[in-house]
C-alpha positions as CSV (number, residue, x, y, z in Angstrom):
1,X,-38.0,-30.2,-18.2
2,X,-37.0,-28.6,-21.5
3,X,-35.3,-25.8,-19.6
4,X,-33.5,-28.3,-17.4
5,X,-32.4,-30.4,-20.3
6,X,-31.1,-27.4,-22.1
7,X,-29.2,-26.2,-19.1
8,X,-27.7,-29.7,-18.6
9,X,-26.7,-29.9,-22.2
10,X,-25.2,-26.4,-22.1
11,X,-23.2,-27.3,-19.0
12,X,-21.9,-30.5,-20.7
13,X,-20.9,-28.5,-23.8
14,X,-19.1,-26.0,-21.6
15,X,-17.1,-28.7,-19.9
16,X,-15.8,-29.8,-23.3
17,X,-13.8,-26.6,-23.7
18,X,-10.3,-26.2,-22.5
19,X,-9.4,-23.2,-20.4
20,X,-8.1,-20.5,-22.7
21,X,-5.3,-19.7,-20.3
22,X,-3.9,-23.2,-20.8
23,X,-3.8,-22.7,-24.5
24,X,-2.1,-19.3,-24.1
25,X,0.5,-20.9,-21.9
26,X,1.2,-23.6,-24.4
27,X,1.6,-21.0,-27.2
28,X,4.0,-19.0,-25.0
29,X,6.0,-22.1,-24.2
30,X,6.4,-23.1,-27.8
31,X,7.5,-19.6,-28.8
32,X,10.2,-19.6,-26.0
33,X,11.3,-23.0,-27.1
34,X,11.6,-22.0,-30.8
35,X,13.5,-18.8,-29.9
36,X,16.0,-20.6,-27.6
37,X,16.5,-23.5,-30.0
38,X,20.0,-22.4,-31.2
39,X,21.2,-21.6,-27.7
40,X,19.8,-24.6,-25.7
41,X,21.4,-28.0,-25.6
42,X,19.6,-30.2,-28.2
43,X,18.8,-33.0,-25.7
44,X,17.1,-30.5,-23.4
45,X,15.1,-29.0,-26.3
46,X,14.1,-32.5,-27.3
47,X,12.7,-33.2,-23.8
48,X,10.8,-29.9,-23.6
49,X,9.4,-30.3,-27.1
50,X,8.2,-33.8,-26.2
51,X,6.4,-32.5,-23.1
52,X,4.7,-29.7,-25.1
53,X,3.6,-32.2,-27.8
54,X,2.0,-34.5,-25.2
55,X,0.3,-31.4,-23.6
56,X,-1.2,-30.5,-27.0
57,X,-2.3,-34.0,-27.6
58,X,-3.9,-34.3,-24.2
59,X,-5.8,-31.0,-24.6
60,X,-7.0,-32.1,-28.0
61,X,-8.8,-35.0,-26.3
62,X,-10.4,-32.7,-23.8
63,X,-12.0,-30.1,-26.1
64,X,-14.6,-30.3,-28.8
65,X,-14.4,-26.6,-29.8
66,X,-13.3,-26.3,-33.4
67,X,-11.3,-23.1,-32.8
68,X,-9.4,-24.7,-29.9
69,X,-8.7,-27.7,-32.1
70,X,-7.1,-25.4,-34.7
71,X,-4.8,-23.9,-32.0
72,X,-3.9,-27.3,-30.6
73,X,-3.1,-28.9,-34.0
74,X,-0.9,-25.9,-34.8
75,X,0.9,-26.3,-31.5
76,X,1.4,-30.0,-32.2
77,X,2.7,-29.2,-35.6
78,X,5.3,-26.8,-34.2
79,X,6.4,-29.3,-31.5
80,X,6.8,-32.2,-34.0
81,X,8.7,-29.9,-36.4
82,X,11.2,-29.0,-33.7
83,X,11.4,-32.7,-32.6
84,X,12.1,-33.6,-36.2
85,X,15.0,-31.1,-36.5
86,X,16.5,-32.3,-33.2
87,X,16.1,-35.9,-34.1
88,X,18.1,-35.3,-37.2
89,X,20.9,-33.6,-35.3
90,X,21.0,-36.4,-32.8
91,X,21.5,-38.9,-35.6
92,X,18.0,-40.5,-35.9
93,X,17.0,-39.9,-39.5
94,X,14.0,-42.3,-39.6
95,X,12.5,-40.6,-36.6
96,X,13.2,-37.2,-38.0
97,X,11.4,-38.0,-41.3
98,X,8.4,-39.5,-39.5
99,X,8.1,-36.4,-37.3
100,X,8.4,-34.0,-40.2
101,X,5.6,-35.9,-42.0
102,X,3.5,-35.7,-38.8
103,X,4.1,-31.9,-38.7
104,X,3.0,-31.6,-42.3
105,X,-0.2,-33.7,-41.6
106,X,-1.1,-31.5,-38.6
107,X,-0.6,-28.5,-40.8
108,X,-2.8,-30.0,-43.5
109,X,-5.6,-30.7,-41.0
110,X,-5.9,-27.0,-40.3
111,X,-4.9,-25.8,-43.7
112,X,-1.9,-23.9,-42.3
113,X,0.5,-23.1,-45.2
114,X,3.5,-21.9,-43.2
115,X,3.9,-25.0,-41.0
116,X,3.4,-27.2,-44.0
117,X,6.1,-25.2,-45.9
118,X,8.5,-25.6,-43.0
119,X,7.8,-29.4,-42.8
120,X,8.4,-29.8,-46.5
121,X,11.7,-28.0,-46.1
122,X,12.7,-30.5,-43.4
123,X,11.7,-33.4,-45.7
124,X,13.6,-31.9,-48.6
125,X,16.7,-31.4,-46.5
126,X,16.5,-35.0,-45.3
127,X,15.9,-36.3,-48.8
128,X,19.2,-35.1,-50.1
129,X,20.9,-36.3,-46.9
130,X,19.6,-39.7,-47.8
131,X,21.0,-39.4,-51.3
132,X,17.8,-38.4,-53.1
133,X,18.5,-34.8,-54.3
134,X,15.9,-34.9,-57.1
135,X,13.2,-35.7,-54.5
136,X,14.7,-32.9,-52.4
137,X,14.3,-30.4,-55.3
138,X,10.6,-31.4,-55.8
139,X,9.8,-31.2,-52.1
140,X,11.4,-27.7,-51.7
141,X,9.6,-26.5,-54.8
142,X,6.3,-27.9,-53.5
143,X,6.9,-26.2,-50.2
144,X,7.0,-22.8,-52.0
145,X,3.5,-23.3,-53.3
146,X,1.7,-23.3,-50.0
147,X,-0.4,-20.2,-49.4
148,X,0.2,-17.7,-46.7
149,X,3.9,-17.9,-46.5
150,X,6.2,-14.9,-46.4
151,X,9.7,-13.9,-47.6
152,X,11.4,-15.8,-44.8
153,X,9.7,-19.1,-45.7
154,X,10.5,-18.6,-49.4
155,X,14.2,-17.8,-48.5
156,X,14.6,-20.9,-46.5
157,X,13.0,-23.2,-49.1
158,X,15.1,-21.6,-51.9
159,X,18.3,-22.2,-49.9
160,X,17.3,-25.8,-49.4
161,X,16.5,-26.1,-53.1
162,X,19.9,-24.6,-54.0
163,X,21.6,-27.2,-51.9
164,X,19.7,-30.0,-53.6
165,X,20.7,-28.6,-57.0
166,X,24.2,-28.5,-55.7
167,X,24.1,-32.2,-54.9
168,X,22.9,-32.8,-58.5
169,X,25.8,-30.7,-59.8
170,X,23.2,-28.5,-61.5
171,X,25.3,-25.3,-61.3
172,X,22.9,-23.1,-63.2
173,X,19.8,-24.0,-61.1
174,X,21.8,-23.8,-57.9
175,X,23.1,-20.4,-58.6
176,X,19.7,-19.2,-59.7
177,X,18.2,-20.4,-56.3
178,X,21.0,-18.8,-54.4
179,X,20.3,-15.4,-56.1
180,X,16.6,-15.8,-55.4
181,X,17.3,-16.3,-51.7
182,X,18.6,-12.7,-51.6
183,X,15.7,-11.4,-53.7
184,X,12.9,-12.1,-51.2
185,X,12.1,-8.4,-50.4
186,X,8.4,-8.1,-50.7
187,X,8.0,-7.5,-47.0
188,X,5.5,-10.3,-46.8
189,X,5.5,-12.0,-43.4
190,X,3.8,-15.1,-41.8
191,X,3.2,-15.9,-38.2
192,X,5.4,-19.0,-37.9
193,X,8.6,-17.9,-39.7
194,X,8.5,-14.3,-38.6
195,X,6.5,-13.8,-35.5
196,X,7.3,-17.1,-33.7
197,X,10.8,-17.0,-35.3
198,X,13.7,-18.7,-33.6
199,X,14.2,-22.1,-35.2
200,X,11.5,-21.3,-37.7
201,X,13.3,-18.1,-38.8
202,X,15.9,-17.9,-41.6
203,X,17.7,-14.6,-41.4
204,X,20.6,-13.4,-43.5
205,X,23.3,-15.1,-41.4
206,X,21.6,-18.5,-41.8
207,X,21.0,-17.9,-45.5
208,X,24.7,-17.0,-46.0
209,X,25.8,-20.1,-44.1
210,X,23.5,-22.4,-46.2
211,X,24.6,-20.8,-49.4
212,X,28.3,-21.2,-48.5
213,X,27.7,-25.0,-48.3
214,X,26.0,-25.0,-51.7
215,X,29.0,-23.1,-53.2
216,X,31.3,-25.8,-51.8
217,X,29.2,-28.5,-53.6
218,X,29.8,-26.5,-56.7
219,X,33.5,-26.4,-55.9
220,X,33.4,-22.6,-55.9
221,X,35.9,-21.8,-53.2
222,X,36.0,-18.0,-53.4
223,X,32.2,-17.8,-53.2
224,X,32.1,-20.2,-50.3
225,X,34.7,-18.2,-48.4
226,X,32.9,-15.0,-49.0
227,X,29.4,-16.2,-47.9
228,X,30.8,-18.1,-45.0
229,X,32.7,-15.0,-43.8
230,X,29.5,-13.0,-44.2
231,X,27.6,-15.4,-42.0
232,X,30.2,-15.2,-39.3
233,X,30.4,-11.4,-39.5
234,X,26.6,-11.2,-39.1
235,X,26.7,-13.6,-36.1
236,X,29.5,-11.7,-34.5
237,X,27.5,-8.5,-34.7
238,X,24.8,-10.0,-32.4
239,X,24.9,-10.0,-28.5
240,X,26.9,-13.0,-27.3
241,X,23.8,-14.7,-25.8
242,X,22.1,-14.6,-29.2
243,X,25.0,-16.2,-31.2
244,X,23.9,-19.6,-32.4
245,X,26.3,-22.5,-32.7
246,X,23.8,-23.9,-35.3
247,X,25.0,-21.1,-37.6
248,X,28.5,-20.1,-36.5
249,X,29.8,-23.7,-36.3
250,X,28.9,-24.8,-39.8
251,X,30.0,-21.4,-41.2
252,X,33.4,-21.7,-39.6
253,X,33.8,-25.2,-41.1
254,X,32.7,-24.1,-44.5
255,X,35.2,-21.2,-44.4
256,X,37.9,-23.7,-43.6
257,X,37.0,-25.9,-46.5
258,X,36.8,-23.0,-48.9
259,X,40.4,-22.2,-47.9
260,X,41.5,-25.8,-48.4
261,X,40.2,-25.6,-52.0
262,X,43.0,-23.2,-52.6
263,X,45.5,-25.3,-50.6
264,X,45.6,-22.9,-47.6
265,X,46.0,-25.4,-44.7
266,X,47.1,-22.7,-42.2
267,X,44.0,-20.6,-43.1
268,X,41.8,-23.7,-42.6
269,X,43.4,-24.3,-39.2
270,X,42.7,-20.7,-38.2
271,X,39.1,-20.9,-39.4
272,X,38.5,-24.0,-37.4
273,X,39.9,-22.6,-34.1
274,X,36.4,-21.7,-32.7
275,X,35.0,-25.0,-33.8
276,X,37.1,-26.9,-31.3
277,X,35.3,-25.0,-28.5
278,X,31.9,-26.5,-29.5
279,X,30.9,-28.9,-26.8
280,X,30.1,-32.5,-27.6
281,X,26.4,-32.0,-27.0
282,X,26.3,-29.5,-29.9
283,X,28.1,-31.8,-32.4
284,X,25.1,-32.8,-34.3
285,X,24.8,-34.6,-37.6
286,X,25.0,-31.4,-39.7
287,X,28.2,-30.3,-38.1
288,X,29.5,-33.8,-38.3
289,X,28.8,-33.9,-42.1
290,X,30.8,-30.7,-42.7
291,X,33.8,-31.6,-40.5
292,X,33.9,-35.0,-42.2
293,X,34.0,-33.2,-45.6
294,X,37.1,-31.2,-44.4
295,X,38.7,-34.5,-43.4
296,X,38.0,-35.9,-46.9
297,X,39.5,-32.7,-48.4
298,X,42.7,-33.3,-46.4
299,X,43.1,-36.7,-48.1
300,X,44.1,-34.9,-51.3
301,X,47.7,-36.0,-52.1
302,X,48.8,-32.4,-52.4
303,X,47.7,-31.8,-48.8
304,X,47.8,-35.1,-47.0
305,X,51.6,-35.4,-46.5
306,X,52.1,-32.0,-44.9
307,X,52.5,-32.2,-41.1
308,X,49.9,-29.5,-40.5
309,X,47.4,-31.5,-42.6
310,X,48.1,-34.7,-40.7
311,X,47.7,-33.0,-37.4
312,X,44.4,-31.3,-38.5
313,X,43.0,-34.7,-39.8
314,X,43.8,-36.3,-36.5
315,X,42.1,-33.5,-34.5
316,X,39.0,-33.8,-36.7
317,X,38.8,-37.5,-36.0
318,X,39.0,-36.9,-32.3
319,X,36.4,-34.1,-32.5
320,X,34.0,-36.3,-34.5
321,X,34.3,-39.3,-32.1
322,X,32.5,-37.3,-29.3
323,X,29.5,-36.3,-31.5
324,X,26.2,-37.6,-30.1
325,X,25.2,-38.5,-33.6
326,X,28.4,-40.6,-34.1
327,X,27.9,-42.3,-30.8
328,X,24.4,-43.2,-31.8
329,X,25.7,-44.8,-35.0
330,X,24.7,-42.0,-37.5
331,X,26.4,-42.0,-40.9
332,X,26.3,-39.5,-43.7
333,X,24.9,-41.3,-46.8
334,X,25.5,-38.3,-48.9
335,X,28.8,-36.6,-48.0
336,X,28.9,-32.9,-48.7
337,X,31.6,-33.3,-51.3
338,X,30.3,-36.5,-52.9
């Protein structure tokens, strides 16, 4: 009877494990989703990430193996992180914040520093969007304290911190953080930001794009033009199928705004020419914020009366009206130039 009981118990325990191939497939699907993030329509990415999150949650209920729990909580953390980023772009800030917090909690459950660092970066970004730049600075700095994160994670958090300092008009700290984004050269890597990559990566093109926006907050037009141009050059050097609208669109708009700071309307019109080709499904909240800032810049009395300025302003209004975020009622509580 003891042998029979042991065999029955062992069989029951075995049944509480999930097939490893199911976990491998989930991991592979998440990697593909992260790497195609910038070239897949946001609504489609949202649907796929939702499916993968539900898969992870269902498998968590079916296994009692601690090692499998770790893998599945990590999968759930990645899925919720991507859902948070997409929700923001689709104009749902409360959902985006809630999902970022869920991602951080999943990461905390398994003591995974990189996913917590990524989630804190999301929360910092959304904090200054809500008009809480001091909170954004704190969250970005806290994110840099998590263990196990590499150069890419530090670079991303420093870029977010720089933007928050920019909203505070703290020029010295913003410029310090910008410099440090380029100083992350220890060759330290982590699995999420470097091996999974995709949406979780933060390469030089994305860094330049983000820093250009910070330079605009500091009203440093020449630096904004230079870094935005660098971002576009780096994107153009990639194969066409790898060029992300998430980077090239904002960089083009920042380049236009940098030119407007020196009253070059024709140059701004030229910089925006590729932006008009961005389909409505890609006109997320971040892009909308930047293009709105260009529209605000055009209200300057020295620019607003010129026919070219009037025409450009009208085109921006038409472009913005088709944004999914605008149609869903999103607003920008903290305009880029406020």
